[in-house]
N, C-alpha and C positions, 0 to 999 in steps of 0.2 A: 483412478486419476480424479483430481478435484478441479472443477472449473470455478473460477471466481471473476468478478467484475472489480476492477480497481478505478476508484474515482480519484481524480487529481485536482486540488483546489488551489486557488490564488496562484503564486509564484511557481508552485510545483506544475501547475497546468502549462505555464509559459516555458519552463525549462524542458518539458517532455514533448510540447507541441500538440497536445491532445487533451481532452478533458477526461477520457476514461479508455480503459483497456480490457479486453476480455483475455483472460489466461488460463492455459490448461497447465496444471502444476504437475511435475514429476511426482511419481508414486511415493518417493521418500519424504516429501515436503508435506508436512501435517500441521506444522504450528506457524503462527503468524512470524515468529521470530525468524523461521527459515525462508519465509517470502521475501522479507526486506532485502537480503543480498541479491536475490534473484532480480528484483526490480533494479537494483544498482547496476546489475550487469546488463540487463536489457536497455537501461536508460542511464547511459554513463553520466548525464548531467545531474543525476540524482546522488552521486557518490558524495558521501559526507554530509548529506542534507537530511537523511531519513532519521538520523539520531534525535532531531529536534521537533519531528512532527508529532502530532497526536494522531492516533489511529483509532478509527471507529469501525465496528463490524456489524452489518445490519442495524444502522443507527444507534449503536451504544458504544460508547468509549470502553476499550479493552486494554489488557497487558499483553506482552509479546508471547506469553506461554498459552494463549487461547489456541485451541484445537481448530483448525478451519475445517468447514463442511462444504460439500459441494454446493454451488450456487451463492456462497456468501458474497456480499457486497462490501468492499473493503474501501473506506474513505481516508485519504492522506491529507491531513489538514496541518498547515504549517503555522508556526506561531505568528500572531497578529500584534502589530505594534499600536498601541492606544494613543489618544491625544491628550 
């Protein structure tokens, strides 16, 4: 099993009511793309919102095919409107 920390930023933090979550992923979940539906299931307020977020793993922006490793830190960063 893989253990990860998920950090929620800005409006996502407000939607889930917390800044971070520690998750133990099922054995079949190995890619970032497989984690996002789990987050939407665990936090229904995120449904439909994760398609627009940028995702960083261990402080580097990544794509959904990334292979997750034990103790990864995953940051979910929503789009920001500029002035």
